[in-house]
One Martini backbone bead per residue (centre of mass of N, CA, C, O) as a GRO file, in nm:
protein
  340
    1UNK     BB    1  -3.379  -0.864   1.808
    2UNK     BB    2  -3.195  -0.815   1.564
    3UNK     BB    3  -3.127  -0.524   1.644
    4UNK     BB    4  -2.989  -0.592   1.912
    5UNK     BB    5  -2.773  -0.778   1.794
    6UNK     BB    6  -2.645  -0.565   1.610
    7UNK     BB    7  -2.564  -0.370   1.837
    8UNK     BB    8  -2.383  -0.568   1.993
    9UNK     BB    9  -2.184  -0.621   1.764
   10UNK     BB   10  -2.087  -0.329   1.727
   11UNK     BB   11  -1.988  -0.292   2.018
   12UNK     BB   12  -1.777  -0.520   2.012
   13UNK     BB   13  -1.605  -0.395   1.786
   14UNK     BB   14  -1.537  -0.133   1.929
   15UNK     BB   15  -1.404  -0.257   2.182
   16UNK     BB   16  -1.185  -0.419   2.015
   17UNK     BB   17  -1.055  -0.155   1.878
   18UNK     BB   18  -0.953   0.048   2.100
   19UNK     BB   19  -0.673  -0.049   2.198
   20UNK     BB   20  -0.517  -0.035   1.922
   21UNK     BB   21  -0.599   0.254   1.850
   22UNK     BB   22  -0.490   0.392   2.105
   23UNK     BB   23  -0.195   0.305   2.062
   24UNK     BB   24  -0.154   0.439   1.785
   25UNK     BB   25  -0.213   0.727   1.881
   26UNK     BB   26   0.007   0.741   2.099
   27UNK     BB   27   0.247   0.697   1.908
   28UNK     BB   28   0.185   0.943   1.729
   29UNK     BB   29   0.215   1.158   1.948
   30UNK     BB   30   0.503   1.092   2.030
   31UNK     BB   31   0.624   1.136   1.748
   32UNK     BB   32   0.545   1.435   1.722
   33UNK     BB   33   0.704   1.532   1.969
   34UNK     BB   34   0.987   1.423   1.894
   35UNK     BB   35   1.000   1.584   1.617
   36UNK     BB   36   1.069   1.860   1.743
   37UNK     BB   37   1.376   1.749   1.808
   38UNK     BB   38   1.355   1.558   1.520
   39UNK     BB   39   1.308   1.689   1.217
   40UNK     BB   40   1.479   1.500   1.026
   41UNK     BB   41   1.290   1.255   1.071
   42UNK     BB   42   1.007   1.269   1.173
   43UNK     BB   43   0.699   1.140   1.252
   44UNK     BB   44   0.683   0.898   1.058
   45UNK     BB   45   0.947   0.752   1.125
   46UNK     BB   46   0.904   0.732   1.432
   47UNK     BB   47   0.640   0.571   1.424
   48UNK     BB   48   0.750   0.318   1.291
   49UNK     BB   49   0.992   0.251   1.477
   50UNK     BB   50   0.834   0.250   1.744
   51UNK     BB   51   0.633   0.031   1.658
   52UNK     BB   52   0.836  -0.198   1.612
   53UNK     BB   53   0.951  -0.208   1.895
   54UNK     BB   54   0.682  -0.240   2.058
   55UNK     BB   55   0.553  -0.483   1.887
   56UNK     BB   56   0.827  -0.675   1.966
   57UNK     BB   57   0.781  -0.643   2.294
   58UNK     BB   58   0.526  -0.506   2.476
   59UNK     BB   59   0.298  -0.531   2.212
   60UNK     BB   60   0.187  -0.870   2.152
   61UNK     BB   61  -0.106  -0.863   2.184
   62UNK     BB   62  -0.395  -0.987   2.035
   63UNK     BB   63  -0.600  -0.756   2.135
   64UNK     BB   64  -0.465  -0.533   1.926
   65UNK     BB   65  -0.524  -0.620   1.625
   66UNK     BB   66  -0.792  -0.482   1.549
   67UNK     BB   67  -0.697  -0.183   1.591
   68UNK     BB   68  -0.441  -0.186   1.407
   69UNK     BB   69  -0.589  -0.268   1.150
   70UNK     BB   70  -0.771  -0.023   1.136
   71UNK     BB   71  -0.544   0.190   1.130
   72UNK     BB   72  -0.398   0.087   0.874
   73UNK     BB   73  -0.646   0.082   0.673
   74UNK     BB   74  -0.874   0.299   0.720
   75UNK     BB   75  -0.702   0.558   0.763
   76UNK     BB   76  -0.571   0.542   0.480
   77UNK     BB   77  -0.829   0.560   0.319
   78UNK     BB   78  -0.915   0.839   0.429
   79UNK     BB   79  -0.656   0.981   0.334
   80UNK     BB   80  -0.706   0.944   0.030
   81UNK     BB   81  -0.969   1.098   0.017
   82UNK     BB   82  -0.850   1.373   0.126
   83UNK     BB   83  -0.656   1.415  -0.116
   84UNK     BB   84  -0.878   1.526  -0.313
   85UNK     BB   85  -0.869   1.827  -0.184
   86UNK     BB   86  -0.545   1.865  -0.300
   87UNK     BB   87  -0.639   1.756  -0.589
   88UNK     BB   88  -0.606   1.783  -0.940
   89UNK     BB   89  -0.597   1.741  -1.280
   90UNK     BB   90  -0.357   1.929  -1.300
   91UNK     BB   91  -0.177   1.755  -1.123
   92UNK     BB   92  -0.201   1.486  -1.279
   93UNK     BB   93  -0.086   1.603  -1.550
   94UNK     BB   94   0.212   1.608  -1.447
   95UNK     BB   95   0.257   1.309  -1.509
   96UNK     BB   96   0.158   1.224  -1.776
   97UNK     BB   97   0.222   1.007  -2.033
   98UNK     BB   98   0.489   0.909  -1.914
   99UNK     BB   99   0.368   0.817  -1.647
  100UNK     BB  100   0.176   0.606  -1.767
  101UNK     BB  101   0.392   0.442  -1.916
  102UNK     BB  102   0.550   0.368  -1.665
  103UNK     BB  103   0.329   0.199  -1.524
  104UNK     BB  104   0.290  -0.010  -1.750
  105UNK     BB  105   0.586  -0.105  -1.759
  106UNK     BB  106   0.611  -0.189  -1.465
  107UNK     BB  107   0.378  -0.393  -1.444
  108UNK     BB  108   0.472  -0.581  -1.670
  109UNK     BB  109   0.751  -0.649  -1.553
  110UNK     BB  110   0.661  -0.757  -1.274
  111UNK     BB  111   0.470  -0.981  -1.361
  112UNK     BB  112   0.664  -1.145  -1.538
  113UNK     BB  113   0.897  -1.177  -1.332
  114UNK     BB  114   0.748  -1.293  -1.083
  115UNK     BB  115   0.640  -1.541  -1.228
  116UNK     BB  116   0.907  -1.659  -1.337
  117UNK     BB  117   1.057  -1.682  -1.067
  118UNK     BB  118   0.853  -1.860  -0.919
  119UNK     BB  119   0.867  -2.102  -1.115
  120UNK     BB  120   1.176  -2.145  -1.089
  121UNK     BB  121   1.151  -2.195  -0.761
  122UNK     BB  122   0.865  -2.381  -0.738
  123UNK     BB  123   0.614  -2.228  -0.764
  124UNK     BB  124   0.304  -2.192  -0.814
  125UNK     BB  125   0.081  -2.034  -1.008
  126UNK     BB  126  -0.084  -1.885  -0.786
  127UNK     BB  127   0.154  -1.769  -0.622
  128UNK     BB  128   0.285  -1.616  -0.860
  129UNK     BB  129   0.038  -1.435  -0.921
  130UNK     BB  130   0.015  -1.300  -0.641
  131UNK     BB  131   0.297  -1.179  -0.643
  132UNK     BB  132   0.261  -1.014  -0.899
  133UNK     BB  133   0.006  -0.848  -0.811
  134UNK     BB  134   0.106  -0.735  -0.536
  135UNK     BB  135   0.355  -0.575  -0.664
  136UNK     BB  136   0.209  -0.424  -0.908
  137UNK     BB  137  -0.019  -0.292  -0.730
  138UNK     BB  138  -0.153  -0.345  -0.380
  139UNK     BB  139  -0.083  -0.589  -0.233
  140UNK     BB  140  -0.308  -0.727  -0.025
  141UNK     BB  141  -0.551  -0.623  -0.190
  142UNK     BB  142  -0.482  -0.772  -0.452
  143UNK     BB  143  -0.471  -1.056  -0.335
  144UNK     BB  144  -0.768  -1.052  -0.233
  145UNK     BB  145  -0.880  -1.029  -0.536
  146UNK     BB  146  -0.727  -1.271  -0.676
  147UNK     BB  147  -0.769  -1.536  -0.516
  148UNK     BB  148  -1.074  -1.604  -0.596
  149UNK     BB  149  -1.026  -1.594  -0.912
  150UNK     BB  150  -0.792  -1.850  -0.879
  151UNK     BB  151  -0.836  -2.048  -0.634
  152UNK     BB  152  -0.691  -1.981  -0.376
  153UNK     BB  153  -0.562  -2.060  -0.084
  154UNK     BB  154  -0.507  -1.952   0.238
  155UNK     BB  155  -0.211  -2.033   0.268
  156UNK     BB  156  -0.101  -1.900   0.016
  157UNK     BB  157  -0.203  -1.619   0.077
  158UNK     BB  158  -0.050  -1.579   0.348
  159UNK     BB  159   0.240  -1.614   0.242
  160UNK     BB  160   0.235  -1.382   0.032
  161UNK     BB  161   0.157  -1.152   0.218
  162UNK     BB  162   0.406  -1.174   0.395
  163UNK     BB  163   0.617  -1.129   0.171
  164UNK     BB  164   0.514  -0.856   0.064
  165UNK     BB  165   0.542  -0.706   0.337
  166UNK     BB  166   0.840  -0.744   0.371
  167UNK     BB  167   0.934  -0.614   0.111
  168UNK     BB  168   0.788  -0.340   0.154
  169UNK     BB  169   0.939  -0.262   0.412
  170UNK     BB  170   1.224  -0.255   0.301
  171UNK     BB  171   1.162  -0.051   0.070
  172UNK     BB  172   1.042   0.178   0.249
  173UNK     BB  173   1.336   0.217   0.407
  174UNK     BB  174   1.522   0.263   0.124
  175UNK     BB  175   1.410   0.422  -0.131
  176UNK     BB  176   1.414   0.719  -0.033
  177UNK     BB  177   1.732   0.730  -0.024
  178UNK     BB  178   1.777   0.654  -0.317
  179UNK     BB  179   1.617   0.888  -0.441
  180UNK     BB  180   1.793   1.113  -0.319
  181UNK     BB  181   2.065   1.015  -0.443
  182UNK     BB  182   1.970   1.016  -0.753
  183UNK     BB  183   1.743   1.281  -0.769
  184UNK     BB  184   1.713   1.464  -0.533
  185UNK     BB  185   1.493   1.741  -0.616
  186UNK     BB  186   1.318   1.551  -0.793
  187UNK     BB  187   0.995   1.503  -0.745
  188UNK     BB  188   0.884   1.310  -0.973
  189UNK     BB  189   1.099   1.088  -0.956
  190UNK     BB  190   1.060   1.008  -0.660
  191UNK     BB  191   0.756   0.948  -0.685
  192UNK     BB  192   0.781   0.726  -0.903
  193UNK     BB  193   0.951   0.529  -0.742
  194UNK     BB  194   0.743   0.487  -0.508
  195UNK     BB  195   0.461   0.468  -0.666
  196UNK     BB  196   0.583   0.227  -0.870
  197UNK     BB  197   0.669   0.002  -0.624
  198UNK     BB  198   0.520   0.007  -0.382
  199UNK     BB  199   0.274  -0.197  -0.258
  200UNK     BB  200   0.126  -0.020  -0.055
  201UNK     BB  201  -0.025   0.254   0.055
  202UNK     BB  202   0.127   0.269   0.326
  203UNK     BB  203   0.416   0.252   0.199
  204UNK     BB  204   0.398   0.505   0.031
  205UNK     BB  205   0.340   0.702   0.258
  206UNK     BB  206   0.582   0.627   0.434
  207UNK     BB  207   0.813   0.672   0.233
  208UNK     BB  208   0.735   0.967   0.148
  209UNK     BB  209   0.744   1.084   0.445
  210UNK     BB  210   1.064   1.072   0.457
  211UNK     BB  211   1.063   1.334   0.289
  212UNK     BB  212   0.760   1.466   0.195
  213UNK     BB  213   0.445   1.590   0.122
  214UNK     BB  214   0.478   1.613  -0.188
  215UNK     BB  215   0.560   1.318  -0.233
  216UNK     BB  216   0.301   1.195  -0.136
  217UNK     BB  217   0.110   1.316  -0.348
  218UNK     BB  218   0.260   1.207  -0.612
  219UNK     BB  219   0.290   0.908  -0.536
  220UNK     BB  220  -0.024   0.860  -0.523
  221UNK     BB  221  -0.077   0.892  -0.824
  222UNK     BB  222   0.078   0.643  -0.913
  223UNK     BB  223  -0.068   0.444  -0.727
  224UNK     BB  224  -0.363   0.486  -0.827
  225UNK     BB  225  -0.310   0.392  -1.113
  226UNK     BB  226  -0.250   0.101  -1.029
  227UNK     BB  227  -0.521   0.035  -0.887
  228UNK     BB  228  -0.704   0.071  -1.137
  229UNK     BB  229  -0.561  -0.188  -1.278
  230UNK     BB  230  -0.688  -0.430  -1.119
  231UNK     BB  231  -0.910  -0.517  -1.308
  232UNK     BB  232  -0.725  -0.625  -1.532
  233UNK     BB  233  -0.558  -0.827  -1.368
  234UNK     BB  234  -0.786  -1.012  -1.269
  235UNK     BB  235  -0.893  -1.089  -1.547
  236UNK     BB  236  -0.628  -1.216  -1.664
  237UNK     BB  237  -0.576  -1.426  -1.440
  238UNK     BB  238  -0.841  -1.579  -1.465
  239UNK     BB  239  -0.802  -1.663  -1.762
  240UNK     BB  240  -0.539  -1.820  -1.725
  241UNK     BB  241  -0.642  -2.037  -1.528
  242UNK     BB  242  -0.895  -2.133  -1.695
  243UNK     BB  243  -0.732  -2.230  -1.947
  244UNK     BB  244  -0.599  -2.475  -1.757
  245UNK     BB  245  -0.892  -2.583  -1.744
  246UNK     BB  246  -1.150  -2.787  -1.818
  247UNK     BB  247  -1.326  -2.602  -1.628
  248UNK     BB  248  -1.523  -2.325  -1.580
  249UNK     BB  249  -1.567  -2.129  -1.321
  250UNK     BB  250  -1.800  -1.969  -1.113
  251UNK     BB  251  -1.816  -1.651  -0.986
  252UNK     BB  252  -1.958  -1.437  -0.744
  253UNK     BB  253  -1.821  -1.202  -0.845
  254UNK     BB  254  -1.960  -0.870  -0.963
  255UNK     BB  255  -1.767  -0.661  -0.883
  256UNK     BB  256  -1.550  -0.420  -0.905
  257UNK     BB  257  -1.199  -0.421  -0.791
  258UNK     BB  258  -1.241  -0.121  -0.665
  259UNK     BB  259  -1.167   0.074  -0.435
  260UNK     BB  260  -1.356   0.304  -0.269
  261UNK     BB  261  -1.129   0.526  -0.219
  262UNK     BB  262  -1.067   0.575  -0.518
  263UNK     BB  263  -1.346   0.674  -0.603
  264UNK     BB  264  -1.362   0.905  -0.396
  265UNK     BB  265  -1.115   1.056  -0.492
  266UNK     BB  266  -1.214   1.108  -0.783
  267UNK     BB  267  -1.469   1.268  -0.713
  268UNK     BB  268  -1.332   1.495  -0.551
  269UNK     BB  269  -1.135   1.574  -0.776
  270UNK     BB  270  -1.349   1.666  -0.977
  271UNK     BB  271  -1.476   1.884  -0.801
  272UNK     BB  272  -1.205   2.039  -0.750
  273UNK     BB  273  -1.165   2.097  -1.065
  274UNK     BB  274  -1.457   2.250  -1.121
  275UNK     BB  275  -1.411   2.391  -0.842
  276UNK     BB  276  -1.386   2.640  -0.583
  277UNK     BB  277  -1.271   2.574  -0.288
  278UNK     BB  278  -1.239   2.633   0.017
  279UNK     BB  279  -0.947   2.641   0.197
  280UNK     BB  280  -1.048   2.479   0.447
  281UNK     BB  281  -1.063   2.206   0.312
  282UNK     BB  282  -0.763   2.162   0.242
  283UNK     BB  283  -0.642   2.221   0.524
  284UNK     BB  284  -0.804   2.014   0.688
  285UNK     BB  285  -0.732   1.764   0.521
  286UNK     BB  286  -0.429   1.777   0.576
  287UNK     BB  287  -0.431   1.749   0.884
  288UNK     BB  288  -0.596   1.489   0.910
  289UNK     BB  289  -0.425   1.316   0.718
  290UNK     BB  290  -0.162   1.328   0.884
  291UNK     BB  291  -0.278   1.183   1.134
  292UNK     BB  292  -0.366   0.928   0.995
  293UNK     BB  293  -0.089   0.848   0.888
  294UNK     BB  294   0.069   0.832   1.156
  295UNK     BB  295  -0.117   0.621   1.287
  296UNK     BB  296  -0.083   0.405   1.063
  297UNK     BB  297   0.228   0.379   1.087
  298UNK     BB  298   0.226   0.281   1.374
  299UNK     BB  299   0.060   0.023   1.309
  300UNK     BB  300   0.256  -0.105   1.114
  301UNK     BB  301   0.477  -0.142   1.324
  302UNK     BB  302   0.307  -0.307   1.536
  303UNK     BB  303   0.245  -0.546   1.303
  304UNK     BB  304   0.547  -0.621   1.274
  305UNK     BB  305   0.653  -0.957   1.243
  306UNK     BB  306   0.966  -1.069   1.249
  307UNK     BB  307   0.947  -1.373   1.315
  308UNK     BB  308   0.751  -1.454   1.086
  309UNK     BB  309   0.930  -1.375   0.850
  310UNK     BB  310   1.177  -1.567   0.922
  311UNK     BB  311   0.997  -1.842   0.891
  312UNK     BB  312   0.957  -1.864   0.567
  313UNK     BB  313   1.232  -1.885   0.442
  314UNK     BB  314   1.472  -1.877   0.192
  315UNK     BB  315   1.295  -1.896  -0.066
  316UNK     BB  316   1.121  -1.648  -0.002
  317UNK     BB  317   1.355  -1.443   0.025
  318UNK     BB  318   1.461  -1.477  -0.261
  319UNK     BB  319   1.205  -1.392  -0.403
  320UNK     BB  320   1.183  -1.108  -0.282
  321UNK     BB  321   1.464  -1.003  -0.366
  322UNK     BB  322   1.428  -1.040  -0.672
  323UNK     BB  323   1.175  -0.864  -0.714
  324UNK     BB  324   1.286  -0.603  -0.584
  325UNK     BB  325   1.522  -0.569  -0.782
  326UNK     BB  326   1.356  -0.543  -1.038
  327UNK     BB  327   1.190  -0.297  -0.955
  328UNK     BB  328   1.424  -0.100  -0.906
  329UNK     BB  329   1.569  -0.117  -1.181
  330UNK     BB  330   1.323  -0.050  -1.356
  331UNK     BB  331   1.257   0.226  -1.238
  332UNK     BB  332   1.526   0.367  -1.296
  333UNK     BB  333   1.523   0.313  -1.603
  334UNK     BB  334   1.243   0.441  -1.682
  335UNK     BB  335   1.287   0.722  -1.569
  336UNK     BB  336   1.532   0.782  -1.748
  337UNK     BB  337   1.412   0.714  -2.028
  338UNK     BB  338   1.143   0.912  -1.987
  339UNK     BB  339   1.207   1.170  -1.822
  340UNK     BB  340   1.053   1.221  -1.525
   0.00000   0.00000   0.00000
């Protein structure tokens, strides 16, 4: 009986996922076809823009949300895993010690600034910490890991996730062009700018895709380095909140908050670095990953609720603008200072 119930539940989830997933795939296919005639824009850009237009006009149905959420999150996770087939530690080494120093400096600056700005604007400690962690590490995923560790409530969590996504979307659509204007053909500098600032994995992939595939690869190296730091951020934030409480609460969370896809990427990258894989692995991974990315970017556009963002109020928008400005100025300054 339990087995039958489990099967029914899985089938219901699949049925609920199909409409939104199908729409995301359809938008991705249309974007790829249109990109044949508009190669300067590219499939990624067209997928995002077309998704935003359709998601805020004809396809606002709540029944699509499960499938578009799956497309946005899971397909990007699989895309990161497939990236491991095209990256080796020799590639990562190109980021160098200066690249690692850049990530540490960026994360430290963003955390301190976002927290200080939030407190100055009148936001509570928990909201300020979630804003700091979401922007410094990996957007909604980081907020999801930080929230239970600091006992944040669902309303606070939802508001900050909305703000971080809004900020990330604006930066995703503007930073690639700023990178091209400031750094020109310097691949590592442009990749550091995007991988060191953009909030979510999807936004890094989307922003870098507006430039080229090589930028996607290297920007993800900077991004993955930030994600690995999530363990440290959650630990420090939890200690900070508990230090201000009379009694320290015990949390149920026992596993390290490193996303599974980052671990999978690292494992495949290690294997790829130690052995010579047949070229078909890398080529196939690249093709599949590209389709996953385009479909996910279409879903990101479809899920972007412009009206909801505008309802968050001026104080939230000021907070987002201030943090985004600090991130951008800090990234440009550190890249120049470290000569990345």
